DOVEXBA-62296 format. One record per residue (C-alpha): residue number from 1; x, y, z. Coordinates in Angstrom, 1 decimal. Last residue first. Example, Ala and Ser with C-alpha at 12.3 -4.5 7.8 and 13.67 -1.06 7.14 Angstrom:
<drengus>
     i     east    north       up
     2     13.7     -1.1      7.1
     1     12.3     -4.5      7.8
</drengus>
This chain:
<drengus>
     i     east    north       up
   320   -110.3     52.9     23.9
   319   -108.1     51.8     27.8
   318   -109.9     49.1     29.7
   317   -109.4     48.5     33.2
   316   -111.0     45.5     36.1
   315   -110.9     45.3     39.0
   314   -109.5     42.4     40.9
   313   -109.9     42.0     44.7
   312   -107.3     40.1     46.8
   311   -107.6     38.4     50.4
   310   -104.1     36.6     51.4
   309   -104.1     38.3     54.8
   308   -101.4     41.2     53.8
   307   -103.7     42.7     51.9
   306   -104.2     42.5     47.9
   305   -105.4     44.9     45.0
   304   -104.8     43.5     41.6
   303   -105.7     45.4     38.5
   302   -106.6     43.8     35.6
   301   -105.9     44.5     31.9
   300   -107.7     45.9     28.7
   299   -105.7     47.4     25.5
   298   -105.7     50.5     24.3
   297   -102.2     52.8     26.0
   296   -101.1     54.0     28.9
   295   -104.2     55.3     31.4
   294   -104.1     56.0     35.3
   293   -104.8     54.3     38.5
   292   -105.0     56.2     41.1
   291   -104.3     54.3     44.7
   290   -106.0     55.2     48.1
   289   -105.9     52.3     50.9
   288   -104.3     54.7     53.3
   287   -104.3     58.1     52.0
   286   -102.5     60.3     49.3
   285   -102.6     57.6     46.9
   284   -100.3     54.9     45.8
   283    -99.9     54.1     42.1
   282   -101.5     51.9     39.2
   281   -100.4     51.9     35.5
   280   -102.6     50.8     32.9
   279   -102.2     49.4     29.5
   278    -98.7     48.7     28.4
   277    -98.8     48.1     32.2
   276   -100.4     44.8     32.3
   275   -101.0     42.8     35.0
   274   -101.1     45.8     37.4
   273   -100.0     45.7     40.6
   272   -101.4     47.2     43.7
   271   -100.8     46.7     47.2
   270   -102.8     47.1     51.1
   269   -101.3     47.5     54.7
   268   -102.8     46.4     57.5
   267   -105.4     47.7     59.6
   266   -108.2     45.0     59.3
   265   -111.7     44.8     60.7
   264   -113.5     45.6     57.8
   263   -111.6     46.0     54.6
   262   -111.5     48.7     52.1
   261   -110.0     49.8     49.4
   260   -110.4     53.1     46.7
   259   -109.7     54.0     43.2
   258   -109.2     57.0     41.9
   257   -108.9     57.9     38.2
   256   -106.5     59.2     36.1
   255   -106.0     59.8     32.2
   254   -103.0     59.5     29.8
   253   -104.3     57.9     26.7
   252   -108.5     58.1     25.8
   251   -112.1     57.4     26.8
   250   -110.4     55.4     30.1
   249   -113.3     52.7     31.6
   248   -112.5     51.6     35.2
   247   -114.4     48.3     36.5
   246   -114.4     47.5     40.2
   245   -114.6     50.7     41.4
   244   -114.7     50.6     44.2
   243   -112.6     47.6     45.9
   242   -113.7     45.8     48.4
   241   -111.7     43.3     50.5
   240   -114.3     40.6     51.9
   239   -115.0     40.4     55.8
   238   -114.7     36.5     56.4
   237   -118.1     35.4     58.1
   236   -118.1     32.9     61.1
   235   -120.4     30.5     60.8
   234   -122.5     28.5     63.9
   233   -124.5     25.3     64.2
   232   -125.5     25.1     68.3
   231   -126.2     22.3     70.4
   230   -124.5     24.3     72.8
   229   -121.5     21.1     73.9
   228   -122.0     19.6     69.8
   227   -120.6     23.5     68.5
   226   -120.7     22.4     64.2
   225   -119.0     25.2     62.1
   224   -119.8     26.8     58.7
   223   -117.0     28.9     57.2
   222   -118.2     31.8     54.9
   221   -117.0     31.8     51.1
   220   -120.6     30.8     50.6
   219   -120.1     28.3     49.1
   218   -119.2     27.2     53.0
   217   -115.5     26.2     54.0
   216   -116.0     23.4     56.6
   215   -115.8     23.1     60.3
   214   -116.2     20.4     62.5
   213   -116.0     21.2     66.5
   212   -116.4     24.3     67.9
   211   -117.0     23.6     72.0
   210   -118.0     26.5     74.1
   209   -120.3     29.0     71.1
   208   -122.4     30.7     73.9
   207   -120.5     32.9     73.9
   206   -118.6     34.6     71.3
   205   -115.5     33.2     69.6
   204   -112.5     34.0     69.3
   203   -110.6     34.1     66.2
   202   -106.5     33.1     66.7
   201   -103.9     34.4     64.8
   200   -101.3     33.2     61.5
   199    -99.2     30.3     63.2
   198    -96.7     29.6     59.8
   197    -95.7     26.6     58.1
   196    -95.6     29.7     54.6
   195    -97.3     27.0     52.6
   194    -99.6     25.2     55.4
   193   -100.8     28.9     56.7
   192   -101.7     28.0     60.3
   191   -105.1     29.7     61.6
   190   -106.5     29.0     65.0
   189   -109.9     29.1     65.8
   188   -111.3     29.7     69.6
   187   -113.9     28.6     72.7
   186   -112.6     30.7     75.5
   185   -112.4     29.9     79.9
   184   -114.7     27.8     81.1
   183   -111.9     25.2     81.3
   182   -112.6     22.8     78.3
   181   -113.6     25.7     75.9
   180   -112.9     24.0     72.3
   179   -110.0     24.6     69.9
   178   -111.4     24.1     66.4
   177   -108.4     24.8     64.1
   176   -109.0     26.8     60.4
   175   -105.9     25.6     57.9
   174   -105.1     28.7     55.4
   173   -105.8     28.1     51.8
   172   -107.1     31.4     50.9
   171   -110.0     30.3     52.4
   170   -110.7     27.9     54.9
   169   -109.1     24.0     54.6
   168   -110.2     21.7     57.8
   167   -109.0     21.4     61.6
   166   -110.6     19.5     64.5
   165   -109.1     19.7     68.1
   164   -107.0     21.5     69.4
   163   -106.5     22.6     74.0
   162   -106.0     25.9     74.0
   161   -102.3     27.9     74.6
   160   -101.7     30.3     72.0
   159    -98.5     29.6     70.8
   158   -100.3     26.5     67.7
   157    -96.8     24.3     67.3
   156    -96.0     22.3     64.3
   155    -94.4     19.2     63.5
   154    -92.9     17.2     60.5
   153    -94.1     13.9     59.2
   152    -91.9     12.7     56.5
   151    -94.6     10.3     54.5
   150    -94.0     10.4     51.4
   149    -97.4     11.6     50.7
   148    -95.7     13.9     53.1
   147    -97.4     14.6     56.6
   146    -98.2     18.1     58.4
   145    -98.2     18.0     62.0
   144   -100.3     20.3     64.3
   143    -99.1     20.6     68.0
   142   -101.0     22.7     70.8
   141   -101.3     19.3     73.2
   140   -102.3     16.3     71.0
   139   -101.7     15.9     67.3
   138   -104.2     17.6     64.5
   137   -104.1     17.0     61.2
   136   -102.0     18.0     57.7
   135   -101.8     15.9     54.8
   134    -99.7     17.5     51.9
   133   -100.5     19.4     48.1
   132    -99.8     22.7     49.7
   131   -103.1     23.6     49.8
   130   -103.9     21.6     51.9
   129   -105.6     17.8     52.8
   128   -107.1     17.3     56.2
   127   -106.6     14.5     59.2
   126   -108.4     14.9     63.2
   125   -107.1     13.3     66.0
   124   -103.6     12.1     66.5
   123   -102.6     10.9     69.5
   122    -98.6     11.6     70.5
   121    -95.0     12.7     69.1
   120    -96.2     10.7     65.2
   119    -95.2      7.4     63.6
   118    -96.3      6.7     60.1
   117    -98.0      3.7     59.0
   116    -98.7      2.2     55.8
   115   -101.7      0.5     54.8
   114   -102.5     -1.4     51.1
   113   -105.8     -1.2     50.5
   112   -107.2     -1.3     46.5
   111   -107.6      2.5     46.9
   110   -104.5      3.3     48.6
   109   -104.5      3.6     52.4
   108   -102.9      6.0     54.3
   107   -102.2      6.0     58.4
   106   -101.1      9.1     60.8
   105    -99.4      7.5     63.7
   104    -99.9      8.5     67.8
   103   -101.8      4.5     68.6
   102   -104.3      6.5     70.2
   101   -105.7      7.9     67.8
   100   -104.5      6.7     64.4
    99   -105.7      9.6     62.4
    98   -106.3      8.8     58.5
    97   -105.0      9.8     54.6
    96   -107.2      7.9     52.0
    95   -104.0      7.6     49.2
    94   -104.9      9.5     45.4
    93   -101.5     11.4     46.2
    92   -103.6     14.9     46.5
    91   -104.6     13.2     49.5
    90   -108.6     12.4     50.8
    89   -108.9     12.7     53.9
    88   -109.9     10.8     57.3
    87   -110.5     11.8     60.6
    86   -111.2      9.6     63.8
    85   -109.4      6.0     64.7
    84   -109.9      5.7     68.1
    83   -107.5      3.3     68.5
    82   -105.0      2.1     65.3
    81   -103.1     -1.1     65.4
    80   -103.6     -2.1     61.6
    79   -106.6     -0.9     59.6
    78   -107.5     -4.4     58.7
    77   -109.7     -3.2     55.0
    76   -114.1     -3.4     55.1
    75   -116.0     -3.2     51.9
    74   -119.5     -2.2     51.8
    73   -121.7     -2.1     48.7
    72   -124.5      0.9     48.9
    71   -125.2      1.9     45.9
    70   -122.8      4.8     46.4
    69   -120.1      2.6     47.6
    68   -118.8      2.1     51.0
    67   -115.1      2.0     52.1
    66   -114.8      1.0     55.4
    65   -111.1      1.6     57.1
    64   -111.0     -0.8     60.1
    63   -109.1     -0.5     64.0
    62   -112.6     -2.2     65.1
    61   -114.1      0.6     67.7
    60   -113.1      3.4     65.2
    59   -114.0      2.2     62.2
    58   -113.0      5.1     59.8
    57   -114.4      6.2     56.6
    56   -114.0      6.0     52.9
    55   -117.0      7.0     50.3
    54   -116.4      5.5     46.8
    53   -115.9      7.6     42.7
    52   -112.4      6.5     42.7
    51   -111.2      9.2     44.0
    50   -112.2      9.4     47.4
    49   -115.3     10.7     49.7
    48   -114.1     11.4     53.1
    47   -116.0      9.7     55.9
    46   -114.6     10.0     60.3
    45   -117.3      8.4     62.8
    44   -118.1      4.8     62.2
    43   -118.2      2.8     65.7
    42   -117.4     -1.0     64.6
    41   -119.6     -1.9     67.6
    40   -121.5     -4.5     64.9
    39   -119.0     -5.1     61.1
    38   -121.0     -5.8     58.5
    37   -121.9     -2.0     58.0
    36   -125.6     -1.6     57.6
    35   -126.3      0.9     55.1
    34   -128.5      4.1     55.4
    33   -130.8      6.2     52.5
    32   -132.0      9.2     53.4
    31   -134.9     11.0     51.1
    30   -134.5     14.8     51.9
    29   -134.9     16.4     48.3
    28   -131.6     17.1     47.8
    27   -129.8     13.2     48.7
    26   -129.2     12.2     51.7
    25   -127.6      9.3     51.9
    24   -126.3      6.7     54.6
    23   -124.0      4.9     57.1
    22   -124.6      2.8     59.4
    21   -123.4      1.2     63.1
    20   -126.3      2.5     64.4
    19   -124.4      4.1     67.4
    18   -121.3      5.7     64.9
    17   -124.0      6.9     62.0
    16   -121.4      7.7     59.8
    15   -123.3     10.8     57.0
    14   -123.1     11.2     53.0
    13   -125.1     14.2     51.5
    12   -125.8     13.3     47.6
    11   -124.5     14.7     44.5
    10   -123.4     10.8     43.5
     9   -120.0     12.0     43.8
     8   -120.5     12.2     47.6
     7   -120.9     15.6     49.4
     6   -119.1     15.1     53.0
     5   -121.4     15.2     55.7
     4   -119.2     14.2     59.4
     3   -120.7     12.4     61.9
     2   -123.6     11.3     63.5
     1   -124.4     10.2     66.7
</drengus>
């Protein structure tokens, strides 16, 4: 069974092979290189790119953390009493953070191998670094947790009644938590704002998705995810806030131009601001999503339009 596939500093994608006790890489041309672990029956699972130019991974059955260089040199570190360790992520503090599984802890390891443990209320599963500079993780039940670089743990409830699985960072810095369909009901993603420490909403997935697992923000701006049970790769298309026109040019001062914004599957309000009111101002128009831009003085600026979900679009304005 192959785990995650993060990008390495060598331009290759790296993966773990839990049944073969190997880690490996695949080049953009499809060339695969695999490296056998020193420990047998280690069960490598989570893997991430570290701040030291190496890849770091969990060994879920040996209670160890592994480090592999891009040339295949492997070092293993004792990780304490964690059992069924899963996720691992690089933190803003230069450490690697990983979940302790059934031992109920979240732990860090320095690039020199020093391990520190912090207790939580229950089983810890997956971890991710977030836009607020902290590490976030999923727990048993309906809890997600945050741990600061100094080790302060705070836990939050996801109030939609669905079990929690993996966690990752999506558009706008929000956290996406996969939620499997364990009782033939509805699989979903929950979204959580780490900066405001606030549950946002739940995105229900259509059939045949039943067990969304790992997710990642793709280069196309959408959320891509695996579904192990349905043997599928899914993509959730992020609805983009659009503005027309994207560029406005005024030949003189005192002219006005209509600006229209729209966003599919969104019924909330919009807000527009100018980066330089001495060049152009913006005011609400006659209906939802309509604005009026007026030239004030020579120069250039941007009109930034945003919704209530941290999506935004910039319109470039120039005045002769």
